[in-house]
C-alpha positions as CSV (number, residue, x, y, z in Angstrom):
1,M,237.7,208.7,88.3
2,D,237.1,206.3,91.2
3,F,237.9,208.5,94.2
4,K,236.8,205.8,96.7
5,K,239.3,203.4,95.2
6,R,242.1,206.0,95.2
7,Y,241.4,206.9,98.8
8,E,241.6,203.3,99.9
9,E,244.9,202.9,98.1
10,L,246.2,206.0,99.7
11,K,245.1,204.8,103.1
12,K,247.0,201.6,102.7
13,Q,250.1,203.6,101.9
14,N,249.6,205.9,104.9
15,F,248.7,208.9,102.7
16,P,252.1,209.8,101.1
17,D,252.3,213.6,100.8
18,S,252.6,214.0,97.0
19,E,249.8,211.5,96.2
20,R,247.6,212.9,99.0
21,I,248.0,216.5,97.7
22,K,247.1,215.5,94.2
23,F,244.1,213.5,95.4
24,I,242.8,216.5,97.4
25,A,243.2,218.8,94.4
26,D,241.5,216.3,92.1
27,L,238.7,215.8,94.5
28,G,238.1,219.6,94.8
29,A,238.0,219.9,91.0
30,S,235.4,217.0,90.7
31,E,231.6,216.9,91.1
32,E,231.9,214.6,94.1
33,I,230.8,217.2,96.6
34,E,229.0,214.9,99.0
35,Y,231.8,212.4,99.0
36,H,234.4,215.1,99.6
37,Y,232.4,216.3,102.6
38,Q,232.1,212.7,103.9
39,L,235.9,212.4,103.7
40,I,236.3,215.6,105.6
41,C,234.1,214.2,108.3
42,T,236.0,211.0,108.3
43,D,239.3,212.9,108.6
44,R,237.9,214.8,111.6
45,D,236.6,211.6,113.3
46,E,239.8,209.6,112.7
47,G,242.1,212.6,113.5
48,T,244.2,212.0,110.4
49,N,244.7,215.7,109.6
50,L,244.9,215.2,105.9
51,N,243.7,218.8,105.1
52,L,241.0,217.5,102.9
53,S,239.0,220.7,103.4
54,G,241.7,222.7,101.7
55,S,240.3,222.2,98.2
56,F,236.6,222.3,99.1
57,Y,236.4,225.9,97.8
58,K,236.9,224.5,94.3
59,H,233.3,223.3,94.4
60,D,232.4,226.9,94.4
61,K,228.7,227.9,94.8
62,K,227.5,224.3,94.5
63,G,229.7,223.3,97.4
64,L,228.4,226.0,99.6
65,E,224.8,225.3,98.7
66,F,225.4,221.7,99.7
67,L,226.8,222.7,103.0
68,F,223.9,225.1,103.7
69,E,221.5,222.2,103.1
70,V,223.5,220.0,105.5
71,L,223.6,222.8,108.1
72,D,219.9,223.4,107.8
73,N,219.2,219.8,108.6
74,E,221.6,219.5,111.5
75,D,220.6,219.9,115.2
76,N,223.8,218.7,116.9
77,E,225.7,221.8,118.2
78,N,229.1,220.2,117.7
79,L,228.3,219.4,114.1
80,K,226.7,222.7,113.4
81,V,229.9,224.4,114.5
82,F,232.0,222.0,112.4
83,I,230.0,222.8,109.3
84,A,229.9,226.5,109.9
85,Y,233.7,226.5,110.3
86,L,234.1,224.6,107.1
87,M,231.8,227.1,105.3
88,A,233.6,230.1,106.6
89,E,237.0,228.6,105.6
90,T,235.5,227.9,102.1
91,L,234.0,231.4,101.8
92,S,237.3,233.0,102.9
93,K,238.8,231.7,99.6
94,L,235.9,232.9,97.5
95,R,235.9,236.6,98.2
96,H,236.1,237.5,94.5
97,R,232.9,235.6,93.7
98,D,229.7,237.6,93.2
99,F,227.8,235.4,95.7
100,Y,230.3,236.0,98.5
101,V,228.4,238.7,100.4
102,E,225.0,236.9,100.0
103,F,226.4,233.7,101.5
104,C,228.2,235.5,104.3
105,N,225.0,237.3,105.2
106,K,223.3,233.9,105.5
107,L,226.0,232.2,107.5
108,I,227.0,235.0,109.9
109,P,223.6,234.9,111.8
110,V,224.1,231.1,112.3
111,M,227.6,231.7,113.6
112,T,226.6,234.5,116.0
113,S,223.8,232.3,117.4
114,L,226.4,229.6,118.2
115,I,229.0,232.0,119.7
116,E,227.6,231.8,123.3
117,T,227.9,228.0,123.4
118,K,229.1,226.7,126.8
119,D,231.7,224.6,125.1
120,A,234.9,226.7,125.0
121,I,236.4,224.7,122.2
122,L,233.4,225.3,120.0
123,R,233.4,229.0,121.0
124,Q,237.0,229.2,119.9
125,K,236.2,227.7,116.5
126,I,233.3,230.1,115.9
127,I,235.4,233.1,117.0
128,I,238.2,232.2,114.7
129,S,236.1,231.5,111.7
130,L,233.8,234.5,112.2
131,G,237.0,236.6,112.0
132,W,237.5,235.3,108.4
133,I,234.1,236.5,107.1
134,G,232.7,239.0,109.7
135,S,231.7,242.5,108.8
136,S,231.9,245.7,110.7
137,N,228.6,244.6,112.3
138,E,230.5,241.9,114.2
139,I,233.1,244.2,115.8
140,D,231.1,244.6,119.0
141,I,230.8,240.9,119.4
142,F,234.6,240.6,119.5
143,T,235.2,243.6,121.7
144,K,232.8,242.1,124.2
145,K,234.5,238.6,124.0
146,I,238.0,240.0,124.3
147,S,237.3,241.2,127.9
148,E,234.4,239.1,129.1
149,D,234.8,235.5,127.8
150,K,235.8,233.2,130.6
151,D,238.1,231.2,128.4
152,S,241.5,232.7,127.8
153,L,241.9,231.4,124.3
154,C,238.4,232.7,123.4
155,R,239.7,236.1,124.6
156,A,242.9,235.7,122.6
157,W,241.2,234.6,119.4
158,S,238.7,237.5,119.7
159,A,241.7,239.9,119.6
160,S,243.1,238.0,116.6
161,S,239.8,238.0,114.8
162,L,239.6,241.8,115.1
163,M,243.0,242.0,113.5
164,Q,242.0,239.5,110.8
165,M,239.0,241.6,109.9
166,S,241.3,244.4,108.8
167,F,242.6,242.1,106.0
168,H,239.1,240.9,105.0
169,G,237.2,243.9,104.0
170,V,236.6,245.8,107.2
171,G,238.3,249.2,107.3
172,K,241.4,249.4,109.4
173,K,240.6,253.0,110.5
174,L,237.2,251.9,111.7
175,L,238.6,249.0,113.5
176,Q,241.2,251.1,115.2
177,E,238.6,253.6,116.4
178,K,236.2,251.0,117.7
179,T,238.7,248.7,119.3
180,K,241.5,250.8,120.8
181,A,240.0,251.2,124.2
182,Y,239.0,247.6,124.4
183,F,242.5,246.4,123.4
184,A,244.0,248.7,126.1
185,S,241.7,247.3,128.8
186,A,242.0,243.7,127.8
187,I,245.8,243.7,127.5
188,A,246.1,245.5,130.8
189,S,243.9,243.1,132.7
190,E,244.7,239.7,131.0
191,T,246.1,237.2,133.5
192,D,247.0,234.5,131.0
193,L,250.4,235.3,129.5
194,Y,249.9,233.5,126.2
195,A,246.5,235.1,125.7
196,C,248.0,238.5,126.6
197,G,250.8,237.9,124.0
198,I,248.3,237.1,121.3
199,M,246.3,240.3,122.1
200,I,249.5,242.4,122.0
201,E,250.6,240.8,118.7
202,S,247.1,241.4,117.2
203,A,247.0,245.0,118.4
204,Q,250.5,245.7,117.0
205,I,249.5,244.5,113.6
206,L,246.2,246.4,113.6
207,F,247.9,249.6,114.8
208,G,251.1,249.3,112.9
209,K,253.4,248.9,115.9
210,K,256.2,246.5,117.0
211,W,256.0,245.6,120.6
212,I,256.7,241.9,120.6
213,S,258.0,239.1,118.3
214,S,255.9,236.0,117.4
215,S,258.5,233.8,118.9
216,A,258.3,235.5,122.2
217,V,254.5,235.0,122.2
218,E,254.8,231.3,121.2
219,D,257.5,230.8,123.8
220,V,255.4,232.6,126.4
221,D,258.4,234.7,127.4
222,A,257.1,236.4,130.5
223,E,259.7,239.1,130.6
224,K,259.1,240.1,127.0
225,I,255.3,239.9,127.2
226,E,255.2,242.1,130.3
227,K,257.5,244.6,128.7
228,A,255.4,244.6,125.6
229,R,252.2,244.9,127.7
230,K,253.4,248.2,129.2
231,S,254.3,249.6,125.8
232,A,251.0,248.5,124.3
233,V,248.8,249.8,127.1
234,R,250.7,253.1,127.1
235,F,250.1,253.6,123.4
236,L,246.5,252.4,123.4
237,N,245.5,254.6,126.3
238,K,246.7,257.8,124.5
């Protein structure tokens, strides 16, 4: 199957959805790991948002081994974050595989070494993706970030990642015990309303409450966010 030819034909047609989706699925099921990665990089560089990474997990262990090799030979911080993000996304779809823990244990130290980058956009990517594969050992990283990071979205995504971890193998009770005070403090002091809304929404999922709707957060509804803030802080400070 000539994937390069198919890609060029799709490009000429402006990537119609049905053909694009089939191409991505076929590419993931193929042995063309390096070419698949190259196209993901092209997609990033050209801003075409084709979701080519969506099927990379189908390359299974071989795909991750390829990415680890690429990561080991990369010095550029921006690209290291890009690769780590792709690896975390891929691993998050392979939790059932026997190599999952081993590969997470190799990747997490790389990600934590990048989480203090001065570039806020890169920090956001690491925070989000670490939430997909992080263990209980990473809880303290997020509780620190939720209050101390200078970027409001980094603070927001740290809260979201703590919530995400409860769906990805970290015990909800442990998360509740270790994060309750941090959520209370961060929500009470957050000055950015959107970030505050994300924190409240994350906390309500983790603690099984209903303080605010997703639409109110997305709309940055100040009145509803402030009302929810009071309710959340009251509960979290108990």
